[in-house]
N, CA, C and O atoms as CSV, one atom per row, in Angstrom:
chain,resi,resn,atom,element,x,y,z
A,1,UNK,N,N,1.513,-18.580,-6.387
A,1,UNK,CA,C,0.358,-17.498,-6.659
A,1,UNK,C,C,-0.342,-17.480,-5.316
A,1,UNK,O,O,-0.854,-16.420,-4.956
A,2,UNK,N,N,-0.413,-18.521,-4.561
A,2,UNK,CA,C,-1.119,-18.383,-2.957
A,2,UNK,C,C,-0.974,-17.031,-2.426
A,2,UNK,O,O,-1.809,-16.180,-2.121
A,3,UNK,N,N,0.417,-17.055,-2.392
A,3,UNK,CA,C,0.957,-15.800,-1.533
A,3,UNK,C,C,0.334,-14.370,-1.714
A,3,UNK,O,O,-0.004,-13.619,-0.799
A,4,UNK,N,N,0.223,-14.079,-3.356
A,4,UNK,CA,C,-0.493,-12.966,-4.080
A,4,UNK,C,C,-2.032,-12.922,-3.748
A,4,UNK,O,O,-2.612,-11.844,-3.619
A,5,UNK,N,N,-2.727,-14.240,-3.602
A,5,UNK,CA,C,-3.836,-14.176,-3.016
A,5,UNK,C,C,-3.878,-13.558,-1.727
A,5,UNK,O,O,-4.432,-12.487,-1.480
A,6,UNK,N,N,-3.043,-14.546,-0.629
A,6,UNK,CA,C,-3.232,-14.082,0.523
A,6,UNK,C,C,-2.720,-12.657,0.929
A,6,UNK,O,O,-2.996,-12.188,2.034
A,7,UNK,N,N,-2.072,-12.076,0.135
A,7,UNK,CA,C,-1.661,-10.548,0.367
A,7,UNK,C,C,-2.680,-9.756,-0.330
A,7,UNK,O,O,-2.944,-8.698,0.240
A,8,UNK,N,N,-3.318,-9.991,-1.406
A,8,UNK,CA,C,-4.563,-9.109,-1.579
A,8,UNK,C,C,-5.304,-9.138,-0.653
A,8,UNK,O,O,-5.754,-8.088,-0.192
A,9,UNK,N,N,-5.613,-10.310,-0.156
A,9,UNK,CA,C,-7.030,-10.330,0.860
A,9,UNK,C,C,-6.341,-10.012,2.154
A,9,UNK,O,O,-7.183,-10.075,3.050
A,10,UNK,N,N,-5.216,-9.713,2.601
A,10,UNK,CA,C,-4.844,-8.690,3.892
A,10,UNK,C,C,-4.991,-7.625,3.559
A,10,UNK,O,O,-5.513,-6.869,4.378
A,11,UNK,N,N,-4.599,-7.080,2.207
A,11,UNK,CA,C,-4.522,-5.622,1.943
A,11,UNK,C,C,-5.761,-5.187,1.975
A,11,UNK,O,O,-5.894,-4.041,2.404
A,12,UNK,N,N,-7.388,-6.151,1.422
A,12,UNK,CA,C,-8.417,-5.683,1.279
A,12,UNK,C,C,-9.157,-5.478,2.944
A,12,UNK,O,O,-9.883,-4.513,3.182
A,13,UNK,N,N,-8.881,-6.385,3.842
A,13,UNK,CA,C,-9.305,-6.307,5.048
A,13,UNK,C,C,-8.961,-5.254,5.744
A,13,UNK,O,O,-9.728,-4.705,6.536
A,14,UNK,N,N,-7.459,-4.777,5.449
A,14,UNK,CA,C,-6.612,-3.816,6.111
A,14,UNK,C,C,-7.239,-2.514,5.793
A,14,UNK,O,O,-7.436,-1.635,6.632
A,15,UNK,N,N,-7.612,-2.417,4.251
A,15,UNK,CA,C,-8.345,-1.172,3.740
A,15,UNK,C,C,-9.571,-0.919,4.059
A,15,UNK,O,O,-9.966,0.243,3.968
A,16,UNK,N,N,-10.414,-1.914,4.487
A,16,UNK,CA,C,-11.624,-1.752,5.013
A,16,UNK,C,C,-11.651,-1.279,6.467
A,16,UNK,O,O,-12.409,-0.371,6.808
A,17,UNK,N,N,-10.796,-1.914,7.360
A,17,UNK,CA,C,-10.586,-1.580,8.615
A,17,UNK,C,C,-10.001,-0.108,8.648
A,17,UNK,O,O,-10.378,0.641,9.550
A,18,UNK,N,N,-9.230,0.270,7.842
A,18,UNK,CA,C,-8.699,1.676,7.702
A,18,UNK,C,C,-9.809,2.858,7.524
A,18,UNK,O,O,-9.742,3.962,8.064
A,19,UNK,N,N,-10.749,2.444,6.736
A,19,UNK,CA,C,-12.260,3.209,6.259
A,19,UNK,C,C,-12.921,3.417,7.703
A,19,UNK,O,O,-13.200,4.524,8.164
A,20,UNK,N,N,-13.128,2.213,8.341
A,20,UNK,CA,C,-13.972,2.318,9.401
A,20,UNK,C,C,-13.271,3.097,10.729
A,20,UNK,O,O,-13.835,3.944,11.421
A,21,UNK,N,N,-11.920,2.599,10.898
A,21,UNK,CA,C,-11.150,3.354,11.910
A,21,UNK,C,C,-11.188,4.862,11.549
A,21,UNK,O,O,-11.512,5.629,12.455
A,22,UNK,N,N,-10.875,5.405,10.254
A,22,UNK,CA,C,-11.022,6.762,10.246
A,22,UNK,C,C,-12.262,7.551,10.384
A,22,UNK,O,O,-12.263,8.728,10.742
A,23,UNK,N,N,-13.437,6.793,10.057
A,23,UNK,CA,C,-14.677,7.181,10.408
A,23,UNK,C,C,-15.202,7.209,12.055
A,23,UNK,O,O,-15.927,8.013,12.641
A,24,UNK,N,N,-14.608,6.152,12.458
A,24,UNK,CA,C,-14.862,6.065,14.219
A,24,UNK,C,C,-13.712,6.931,14.852
A,24,UNK,O,O,-14.101,7.590,15.817
A,25,UNK,N,N,-12.530,7.065,14.566
A,25,UNK,CA,C,-11.659,7.825,15.247
A,25,UNK,C,C,-12.055,9.445,15.289
A,25,UNK,O,O,-12.152,10.120,16.315
A,26,UNK,N,N,-12.229,9.830,14.128
A,26,UNK,CA,C,-12.907,11.239,14.003
A,26,UNK,C,C,-14.045,11.615,14.615
A,26,UNK,O,O,-14.217,12.697,15.178
A,27,UNK,N,N,-14.978,10.571,14.496
A,27,UNK,CA,C,-16.428,10.873,15.160
A,27,UNK,C,C,-15.945,10.895,16.685
A,27,UNK,O,O,-16.145,11.962,17.267
A,28,UNK,N,N,-15.388,9.954,17.353
A,28,UNK,CA,C,-15.125,9.932,18.743
A,28,UNK,C,C,-14.331,11.138,19.379
A,28,UNK,O,O,-14.540,11.508,20.535
A,29,UNK,N,N,-13.403,11.725,18.539
A,29,UNK,CA,C,-12.767,12.669,19.150
A,29,UNK,C,C,-13.182,14.095,18.550
A,29,UNK,O,O,-12.530,15.139,18.551
A,30,UNK,N,N,-14.343,13.857,18.084
A,30,UNK,CA,C,-15.101,15.172,17.549
A,30,UNK,C,C,-14.215,16.109,16.479
A,30,UNK,O,O,-14.111,17.335,16.511
A,31,UNK,N,N,-13.692,15.311,15.657
A,31,UNK,CA,C,-12.339,15.948,14.654
A,31,UNK,C,C,-12.957,16.352,13.537
A,31,UNK,O,O,-13.617,15.524,12.908
A,32,UNK,N,N,-12.860,17.672,13.093
A,32,UNK,CA,C,-13.764,17.838,11.628
A,32,UNK,C,C,-12.756,18.614,11.065
A,32,UNK,O,O,-13.174,19.620,10.493
A,33,UNK,N,N,-11.421,18.427,11.055
A,33,UNK,CA,C,-10.217,19.141,10.236
A,33,UNK,C,C,-9.951,18.054,9.279
A,33,UNK,O,O,-10.587,17.000,9.285
A,34,UNK,N,N,-8.953,18.342,8.415
A,34,UNK,CA,C,-8.333,17.654,7.553
A,34,UNK,C,C,-7.179,17.046,7.994
A,34,UNK,O,O,-6.363,17.555,8.763
A,35,UNK,N,N,-7.108,15.736,7.400
A,35,UNK,CA,C,-6.238,14.810,7.988
A,35,UNK,C,C,-5.998,13.608,7.300
A,35,UNK,O,O,-6.979,12.904,7.062
A,36,UNK,N,N,-4.724,13.179,6.879
A,36,UNK,CA,C,-4.234,12.205,5.806
A,36,UNK,C,C,-4.951,10.854,5.655
A,36,UNK,O,O,-5.026,10.060,4.716
A,37,UNK,N,N,-5.528,10.866,7.091
A,37,UNK,CA,C,-6.377,9.674,7.365
A,37,UNK,C,C,-7.389,9.172,6.229
A,37,UNK,O,O,-7.613,8.052,5.769
A,38,UNK,N,N,-7.829,10.240,6.000
A,38,UNK,CA,C,-9.169,9.810,4.781
A,38,UNK,C,C,-8.419,9.412,3.390
A,38,UNK,O,O,-9.071,9.071,2.403
A,39,UNK,N,N,-7.139,9.476,3.392
A,39,UNK,CA,C,-6.433,8.948,2.019
A,39,UNK,C,C,-6.025,7.423,2.267
A,39,UNK,O,O,-5.946,6.662,1.302
A,40,UNK,N,N,-5.819,7.071,3.302
A,40,UNK,CA,C,-5.225,6.050,3.911
A,40,UNK,C,C,-5.863,4.744,3.543
A,40,UNK,O,O,-5.233,3.773,3.124
A,41,UNK,N,N,-7.442,4.802,3.770
A,41,UNK,CA,C,-8.475,3.616,3.146
A,41,UNK,C,C,-8.177,3.328,1.448
A,41,UNK,O,O,-8.093,2.225,0.909
A,42,UNK,N,N,-8.075,4.403,0.934
A,42,UNK,CA,C,-8.016,4.363,-0.672
A,42,UNK,C,C,-6.584,3.882,-1.114
A,42,UNK,O,O,-6.450,2.962,-1.922
A,43,UNK,N,N,-5.546,4.528,-0.563
A,43,UNK,CA,C,-3.985,3.789,-0.715
A,43,UNK,C,C,-3.960,2.419,-0.282
A,43,UNK,O,O,-3.095,1.783,-0.883
A,44,UNK,N,N,-4.613,1.747,0.556
A,44,UNK,CA,C,-4.277,0.631,0.979
A,44,UNK,C,C,-5.224,-0.297,-0.024
A,44,UNK,O,O,-4.867,-1.474,-0.069
A,45,UNK,N,N,-6.251,0.016,-0.748
A,45,UNK,CA,C,-7.175,-0.592,-1.198
A,45,UNK,C,C,-6.492,-0.805,-2.530
A,45,UNK,O,O,-6.169,-1.899,-2.995
A,46,UNK,N,N,-6.302,0.471,-3.126
A,46,UNK,CA,C,-5.584,0.666,-4.561
A,46,UNK,C,C,-4.300,-0.170,-4.677
A,46,UNK,O,O,-4.164,-1.145,-5.417
A,47,UNK,N,N,-3.284,0.393,-3.764
A,47,UNK,CA,C,-1.833,-0.172,-3.742
A,47,UNK,C,C,-1.564,-1.640,-3.362
A,47,UNK,O,O,-0.674,-2.397,-3.750
A,48,UNK,N,N,-2.670,-1.854,-2.416
A,48,UNK,CA,C,-2.406,-3.040,-1.904
A,48,UNK,C,C,-3.467,-4.103,-2.433
A,48,UNK,O,O,-3.008,-4.846,-3.300
A,49,UNK,N,N,-4.553,-4.282,-2.147
A,49,UNK,CA,C,-5.756,-5.110,-2.728
A,49,UNK,C,C,-5.782,-4.949,-4.203
A,49,UNK,O,O,-5.567,-5.957,-4.876
A,50,UNK,N,N,-6.039,-3.710,-4.855
A,50,UNK,CA,C,-6.113,-4.012,-6.511
A,50,UNK,C,C,-5.060,-4.367,-7.078
A,50,UNK,O,O,-5.082,-5.076,-8.085
A,51,UNK,N,N,-3.880,-3.900,-6.482
A,51,UNK,CA,C,-2.459,-3.745,-7.220
A,51,UNK,C,C,-2.173,-5.494,-7.190
A,51,UNK,O,O,-1.745,-6.069,-8.191
A,52,UNK,N,N,-2.494,-6.264,-5.823
A,52,UNK,CA,C,-2.011,-7.470,-5.744
A,52,UNK,C,C,-3.075,-8.360,-6.293
A,52,UNK,O,O,-2.696,-9.530,-6.336
A,53,UNK,N,N,-4.160,-8.188,-6.680
A,53,UNK,CA,C,-5.185,-8.822,-7.725
A,53,UNK,C,C,-4.776,-8.683,-9.072
A,53,UNK,O,O,-5.021,-9.601,-9.854
A,54,UNK,N,N,-4.173,-7.641,-9.463
A,54,UNK,CA,C,-3.716,-7.453,-10.738
A,54,UNK,C,C,-2.515,-8.440,-10.975
A,54,UNK,O,O,-2.472,-9.301,-11.854
A,55,UNK,N,N,-1.638,-8.192,-10.127
A,55,UNK,CA,C,-0.636,-9.277,-9.986
A,55,UNK,C,C,-0.958,-10.806,-10.080
A,55,UNK,O,O,-0.436,-11.601,-10.860
A,56,UNK,N,N,-1.672,-11.002,-9.377
A,56,UNK,CA,C,-2.423,-12.373,-9.111
A,56,UNK,C,C,-2.758,-12.967,-10.717
A,56,UNK,O,O,-2.393,-14.044,-11.187
A,57,UNK,N,N,-3.529,-11.949,-11.344
A,57,UNK,CA,C,-4.284,-12.075,-12.872
A,57,UNK,C,C,-2.801,-12.221,-13.581
A,57,UNK,O,O,-2.639,-13.209,-14.297
A,58,UNK,N,N,-1.834,-11.396,-13.438
A,58,UNK,CA,C,-0.500,-11.289,-14.131
A,58,UNK,C,C,0.235,-12.779,-14.146
A,58,UNK,O,O,0.619,-13.336,-15.174
A,59,UNK,N,N,0.346,-13.280,-12.881
A,59,UNK,CA,C,0.844,-14.393,-12.424
A,59,UNK,C,C,-0.003,-15.770,-13.304
A,59,UNK,O,O,0.570,-16.571,-14.042
A,60,UNK,N,N,-1.312,-15.758,-13.017
A,60,UNK,CA,C,-1.989,-16.513,-13.534
A,60,UNK,C,C,-1.608,-16.783,-15.393
A,60,UNK,O,O,-1.085,-17.737,-15.969
A,61,UNK,N,N,-2.038,-15.741,-15.795
A,61,UNK,CA,C,-1.852,-15.546,-17.041
A,61,UNK,C,C,-0.421,-15.805,-17.932
A,61,UNK,O,O,-0.291,-16.630,-18.837
A,62,UNK,N,N,0.741,-14.749,-17.355
A,62,UNK,CA,C,1.888,-14.787,-17.732
A,62,UNK,C,C,2.976,-15.545,-17.027
A,62,UNK,O,O,4.113,-15.565,-17.499
A,63,UNK,N,N,2.674,-16.159,-15.932
A,63,UNK,CA,C,3.610,-16.902,-14.895
A,63,UNK,C,C,4.822,-15.775,-14.591
A,63,UNK,O,O,5.973,-16.089,-14.895
A,64,UNK,N,N,4.573,-14.552,-14.031
A,64,UNK,CA,C,5.395,-13.820,-13.635
A,64,UNK,C,C,5.754,-14.332,-12.426
A,64,UNK,O,O,6.938,-14.213,-12.109
A,65,UNK,N,N,4.896,-14.952,-11.569
A,65,UNK,CA,C,5.860,-15.355,-10.502
A,65,UNK,C,C,6.946,-16.296,-10.295
A,65,UNK,O,O,7.416,-16.515,-9.179
A,66,UNK,N,N,7.461,-17.015,-11.663
A,66,UNK,CA,C,8.189,-17.920,-11.589
A,66,UNK,C,C,9.468,-17.213,-11.901
A,66,UNK,O,O,10.504,-17.877,-11.945
A,67,UNK,N,N,9.491,-15.900,-12.125
A,67,UNK,CA,C,10.748,-15.257,-12.473
A,67,UNK,C,C,11.712,-15.166,-11.627
A,67,UNK,O,O,11.312,-14.813,-10.518
A,68,UNK,N,N,13.022,-15.374,-11.714
A,68,UNK,CA,C,14.053,-15.293,-10.700
A,68,UNK,C,C,13.878,-14.258,-9.476
A,68,UNK,O,O,13.960,-14.576,-8.289
A,69,UNK,N,N,13.639,-13.050,-9.939
A,69,UNK,CA,C,13.459,-11.995,-8.988
A,69,UNK,C,C,12.226,-11.574,-8.332
A,69,UNK,O,O,12.139,-10.604,-7.579
A,70,UNK,N,N,11.250,-12.383,-8.672
A,70,UNK,CA,C,10.159,-11.904,-8.257
A,70,UNK,C,C,9.918,-12.163,-6.825
A,70,UNK,O,O,8.901,-11.611,-6.403
A,71,UNK,N,N,10.605,-12.877,-5.943
A,71,UNK,CA,C,10.563,-12.876,-4.308
A,71,UNK,C,C,11.071,-11.353,-4.088
A,71,UNK,O,O,10.320,-10.544,-3.544
A,72,UNK,N,N,12.527,-10.939,-4.582
A,72,UNK,CA,C,12.865,-9.912,-4.349
A,72,UNK,C,C,11.986,-8.642,-4.645
A,72,UNK,O,O,12.134,-7.628,-3.963
A,73,UNK,N,N,10.991,-8.711,-5.757
A,73,UNK,CA,C,10.083,-7.692,-6.154
A,73,UNK,C,C,8.982,-7.598,-4.891
A,73,UNK,O,O,8.451,-6.616,-4.373
A,74,UNK,N,N,8.869,-8.988,-4.624
A,74,UNK,CA,C,7.254,-9.118,-3.683
A,74,UNK,C,C,7.691,-8.154,-2.183
A,74,UNK,O,O,6.908,-7.491,-1.504
A,75,UNK,N,N,9.111,-8.331,-1.970
A,75,UNK,CA,C,9.434,-7.869,-0.514
A,75,UNK,C,C,9.563,-6.296,-0.591
A,75,UNK,O,O,9.026,-5.610,0.278
A,76,UNK,N,N,10.361,-5.650,-1.755
A,76,UNK,CA,C,10.239,-4.519,-1.917
A,76,UNK,C,C,9.036,-3.648,-1.957
A,76,UNK,O,O,8.874,-2.737,-1.145
A,77,UNK,N,N,8.064,-3.972,-3.049
A,77,UNK,CA,C,6.935,-3.663,-3.200
A,77,UNK,C,C,6.238,-3.706,-1.974
A,77,UNK,O,O,5.572,-2.686,-1.792
A,78,UNK,N,N,6.163,-4.617,-0.991
A,78,UNK,CA,C,5.586,-4.693,0.212
A,78,UNK,C,C,6.133,-3.625,0.993
A,78,UNK,O,O,5.370,-2.699,1.267
A,79,UNK,N,N,7.539,-3.575,1.478
A,79,UNK,CA,C,8.349,-2.857,2.151
A,79,UNK,C,C,7.892,-1.390,1.609
A,79,UNK,O,O,7.428,-0.677,2.498
A,80,UNK,N,N,7.930,-0.938,0.590
A,80,UNK,CA,C,7.228,0.237,0.063
A,80,UNK,C,C,5.880,0.820,0.715
A,80,UNK,O,O,5.672,1.889,1.288
A,81,UNK,N,N,5.031,-0.275,0.419
A,81,UNK,CA,C,3.718,-0.010,0.984
A,81,UNK,C,C,3.371,0.133,2.347
A,81,UNK,O,O,2.641,1.018,2.792
A,82,UNK,N,N,4.031,-0.951,3.129
A,82,UNK,CA,C,4.011,-0.452,4.448
A,82,UNK,C,C,4.578,0.597,5.257
A,82,UNK,O,O,4.217,0.932,6.385
A,83,UNK,N,N,5.834,1.246,4.306
A,83,UNK,CA,C,6.149,2.766,5.088
A,83,UNK,C,C,5.260,3.724,4.414
A,83,UNK,O,O,5.089,4.795,4.997
A,84,UNK,N,N,4.787,3.573,3.524
A,84,UNK,CA,C,3.779,4.745,2.978
A,84,UNK,C,C,2.744,4.469,4.000
A,84,UNK,O,O,2.798,5.298,4.908
A,85,UNK,N,N,1.746,3.506,4.162
A,85,UNK,CA,C,0.496,3.547,4.667
A,85,UNK,C,C,1.010,3.627,6.657
A,85,UNK,O,O,0.262,4.269,7.394
A,86,UNK,N,N,2.003,3.076,7.135
A,86,UNK,CA,C,2.360,3.478,8.113
A,86,UNK,C,C,2.574,5.055,8.860
A,86,UNK,O,O,2.382,5.617,9.938
A,87,UNK,N,N,3.075,5.308,7.571
A,87,UNK,CA,C,3.615,6.996,8.081
A,87,UNK,C,C,2.395,7.901,7.586
A,87,UNK,O,O,2.354,9.087,7.913
A,88,UNK,N,N,1.483,7.370,6.856
A,88,UNK,CA,C,0.607,7.943,6.607
A,88,UNK,C,C,-0.619,7.915,7.737
A,88,UNK,O,O,-1.351,8.888,7.915
A,89,UNK,N,N,-0.725,6.831,8.378
A,89,UNK,CA,C,-1.309,6.459,9.868
A,89,UNK,C,C,-1.087,7.095,10.884
A,89,UNK,O,O,-1.907,7.520,11.699
A,90,UNK,N,N,0.000,7.188,10.883
A,90,UNK,CA,C,1.103,8.010,12.194
A,90,UNK,C,C,0.791,9.408,12.169
A,90,UNK,O,O,0.443,10.052,13.159
A,91,UNK,N,N,0.977,10.028,10.565
A,91,UNK,CA,C,0.917,11.342,10.528
A,91,UNK,C,C,-0.698,11.783,10.852
A,91,UNK,O,O,-0.952,12.826,11.455
A,92,UNK,N,N,-1.755,10.850,10.371
A,92,UNK,CA,C,-3.178,11.241,10.592
A,92,UNK,C,C,-3.386,11.282,11.894
A,92,UNK,O,O,-3.928,12.303,12.317
A,93,UNK,N,N,-3.076,10.367,12.726
A,93,UNK,CA,C,-3.372,10.126,14.031
A,93,UNK,C,C,-2.827,11.317,14.725
A,93,UNK,O,O,-3.519,11.769,15.637
A,94,UNK,N,N,-1.358,12.084,14.365
A,94,UNK,CA,C,-1.113,13.262,14.893
A,94,UNK,C,C,-1.900,14.522,14.547
A,94,UNK,O,O,-2.058,15.468,15.319
A,95,UNK,N,N,-2.381,14.435,13.296
A,95,UNK,CA,C,-3.231,15.538,12.918
A,95,UNK,C,C,-4.536,15.770,13.728
A,95,UNK,O,O,-5.143,16.820,13.936
A,96,UNK,N,N,-4.811,14.453,14.142
A,96,UNK,CA,C,-6.261,14.518,14.544
A,96,UNK,C,C,-5.881,14.973,16.310
A,96,UNK,O,O,-6.597,15.764,16.924
A,97,UNK,N,N,-5.012,14.506,16.744
A,97,UNK,CA,C,-4.143,15.066,18.142
A,97,UNK,C,C,-3.812,16.528,18.064
A,97,UNK,O,O,-3.715,17.165,19.113
A,98,UNK,N,N,-3.639,17.087,16.944
A,98,UNK,CA,C,-3.368,18.584,17.005
A,98,UNK,C,C,-1.710,18.895,16.995
A,98,UNK,O,O,-1.196,19.959,17.342
A,99,UNK,N,N,-0.961,17.617,16.476
A,99,UNK,CA,C,0.351,17.969,16.212
A,99,UNK,C,C,0.838,17.288,15.123
A,99,UNK,O,O,0.090,16.546,14.486
A,100,UNK,N,N,2.191,17.468,14.770
A,100,UNK,CA,C,2.579,16.734,13.522
A,100,UNK,C,C,4.138,16.579,13.720
A,100,UNK,O,O,4.686,17.220,14.617
A,101,UNK,N,N,4.844,15.761,12.917
A,101,UNK,CA,C,6.171,15.661,12.745
A,101,UNK,C,C,6.621,15.898,11.746
A,101,UNK,O,O,6.155,15.190,10.853
A,102,UNK,N,N,7.516,16.752,11.364
A,102,UNK,CA,C,7.834,17.283,10.194
A,102,UNK,C,C,8.369,16.539,9.053
A,102,UNK,O,O,8.054,16.816,7.895
A,103,UNK,N,N,9.186,15.582,9.372
A,103,UNK,CA,C,9.850,14.702,8.679
A,103,UNK,C,C,8.893,13.457,8.238
A,103,UNK,O,O,9.389,12.657,7.444
A,104,UNK,N,N,7.585,13.236,8.681
A,104,UNK,CA,C,6.826,12.016,8.066
A,104,UNK,C,C,6.423,12.230,6.678
A,104,UNK,O,O,6.391,11.260,5.921
A,105,UNK,N,N,6.114,13.391,6.264
A,105,UNK,CA,C,5.936,13.450,4.701
A,105,UNK,C,C,7.071,12.919,3.764
A,105,UNK,O,O,6.846,12.346,2.698
A,106,UNK,N,N,8.341,13.175,4.284
A,106,UNK,CA,C,9.250,12.694,3.641
A,106,UNK,C,C,9.520,11.131,3.630
A,106,UNK,O,O,9.951,10.469,2.687
A,107,UNK,N,N,9.215,10.755,4.727
A,107,UNK,CA,C,9.367,9.158,4.875
A,107,UNK,C,C,8.282,8.547,3.921
A,107,UNK,O,O,8.530,7.580,3.201
A,108,UNK,N,N,6.917,9.249,3.966
A,108,UNK,CA,C,5.902,8.581,3.219
A,108,UNK,C,C,6.548,9.033,1.689
A,108,UNK,O,O,6.317,8.323,0.710
A,109,UNK,N,N,7.181,9.983,1.603
A,109,UNK,CA,C,7.849,9.855,0.178
A,109,UNK,C,C,8.450,9.155,-0.339
A,109,UNK,O,O,8.354,8.911,-1.541
A,110,UNK,N,N,9.511,8.466,0.717
A,110,UNK,CA,C,10.370,7.417,0.283
A,110,UNK,C,C,9.552,5.993,0.101
A,110,UNK,O,O,9.850,5.128,-0.723
A,111,UNK,N,N,8.430,5.930,1.065
A,111,UNK,CA,C,7.830,4.811,0.810
A,111,UNK,C,C,7.179,4.788,-0.684
A,111,UNK,O,O,7.136,3.754,-1.351
A,112,UNK,N,N,6.640,6.138,-1.169
A,112,UNK,CA,C,6.026,6.157,-2.718
A,112,UNK,C,C,7.259,5.576,-3.567
A,112,UNK,O,O,7.258,4.543,-4.236
A,113,UNK,N,N,8.312,6.489,-3.377
A,113,UNK,CA,C,9.268,6.142,-4.305
A,113,UNK,C,C,9.770,4.637,-4.235
A,113,UNK,O,O,10.316,4.337,-5.297
A,114,UNK,N,N,9.754,3.575,-3.296
A,114,UNK,CA,C,10.169,2.375,-3.222
A,114,UNK,C,C,8.832,1.660,-4.209
A,114,UNK,O,O,8.983,0.884,-5.152
A,115,UNK,N,N,7.675,2.131,-3.723
A,115,UNK,CA,C,6.335,1.876,-4.710
A,115,UNK,C,C,6.758,1.922,-6.075
A,115,UNK,O,O,6.534,0.950,-6.797
A,116,UNK,N,N,7.359,2.959,-6.525
A,116,UNK,CA,C,7.546,3.287,-7.804
A,116,UNK,C,C,8.415,2.359,-8.394
A,116,UNK,O,O,8.092,1.736,-9.406
A,117,UNK,N,N,9.512,2.223,-7.823
A,117,UNK,CA,C,10.392,1.244,-7.999
A,117,UNK,C,C,9.874,-0.314,-8.449
A,117,UNK,O,O,10.127,-1.073,-9.385
A,118,UNK,N,N,8.946,-0.356,-7.162
A,118,UNK,CA,C,8.392,-1.808,-7.434
A,118,UNK,C,C,7.424,-2.076,-8.541
A,118,UNK,O,O,7.347,-3.254,-8.892
A,119,UNK,N,N,6.681,-1.214,-9.149
A,119,UNK,CA,C,5.886,-0.890,-10.145
A,119,UNK,C,C,6.874,-0.997,-11.647
A,119,UNK,O,O,6.438,-1.662,-12.588
A,120,UNK,N,N,7.782,-0.514,-11.715
A,120,UNK,CA,C,8.673,-0.364,-12.784
A,120,UNK,C,C,9.303,-1.922,-12.861
A,120,UNK,O,O,9.408,-2.423,-13.980
A,121,UNK,N,N,9.798,-2.831,-11.466
A,121,UNK,CA,C,10.325,-3.664,-11.673
A,121,UNK,C,C,9.202,-4.725,-11.813
A,121,UNK,O,O,9.590,-5.735,-12.399
A,122,UNK,N,N,8.016,-4.742,-11.451
A,122,UNK,CA,C,6.879,-5.478,-12.069
A,122,UNK,C,C,6.797,-5.754,-13.692
A,122,UNK,O,O,6.672,-6.792,-14.342
A,123,UNK,N,N,6.932,-4.273,-14.085
A,123,UNK,CA,C,6.813,-4.062,-15.717
A,123,UNK,C,C,7.885,-4.984,-16.100
A,123,UNK,O,O,7.659,-6.015,-16.732
A,124,UNK,N,N,9.116,-4.597,-15.699
A,124,UNK,CA,C,10.163,-5.335,-16.352
A,124,UNK,C,C,10.016,-6.972,-16.369
A,124,UNK,O,O,10.177,-7.665,-17.373
A,125,UNK,N,N,9.729,-7.379,-15.255
A,125,UNK,CA,C,9.524,-8.879,-15.207
A,125,UNK,C,C,8.573,-9.201,-16.128
A,125,UNK,O,O,8.988,-10.054,-16.912
A,126,UNK,N,N,7.172,-8.755,-16.383
A,126,UNK,CA,C,6.456,-8.862,-17.267
A,126,UNK,C,C,6.555,-9.124,-18.715
A,126,UNK,O,O,6.053,-10.014,-19.403
A,127,UNK,N,N,7.503,-7.902,-19.078
A,127,UNK,CA,C,8.197,-7.595,-20.092
A,127,UNK,C,C,8.856,-8.760,-20.533
A,127,UNK,O,O,8.586,-9.106,-21.683
A,128,UNK,N,N,9.920,-9.677,-19.687
A,128,UNK,CA,C,10.405,-10.426,-19.975
A,128,UNK,C,C,9.617,-11.922,-20.128
A,128,UNK,O,O,10.202,-12.947,-20.479
A,129,UNK,N,N,8.309,-11.851,-19.826
A,129,UNK,CA,C,7.555,-12.992,-19.696
A,129,UNK,C,C,6.791,-13.061,-21.123
A,129,UNK,O,O,6.378,-14.127,-21.580
A,130,UNK,N,N,6.655,-11.891,-21.739
A,130,UNK,CA,C,5.428,-11.462,-22.843
A,130,UNK,C,C,6.529,-11.232,-23.858
A,130,UNK,O,O,5.963,-11.306,-24.948
A,131,UNK,N,N,7.971,-10.961,-24.071
A,131,UNK,CA,C,8.442,-10.581,-25.395
A,131,UNK,C,C,9.597,-11.965,-25.483
A,131,UNK,O,O,10.302,-12.117,-26.480
């Protein structure tokens, strides 16, 4: 359960840093257009901090963390989240500089798909513990 707490804490700090970074980077570069960096802060806080806080509560109440495949779930979900937020950060920085890479949204979509698999996996783990 400590791992879930520290992961939640990590994503809380990262999400807050992403919010400040978005504000300062766009201000320093005098950027006033649209960028995906605006959503990065929210993605990290909801899919990282909030999600792992809920997972911590589920672990405390239903001992979800004791399931055999919990370690695998933890790796897969974090991988999906890291792919998603990394591609969003890269694409946002490229948008500020006036360029873009066409395949980055596809990689972000892959990250979101892995996240969806992680959510379903966690629900399957929870089902085994409550039924």
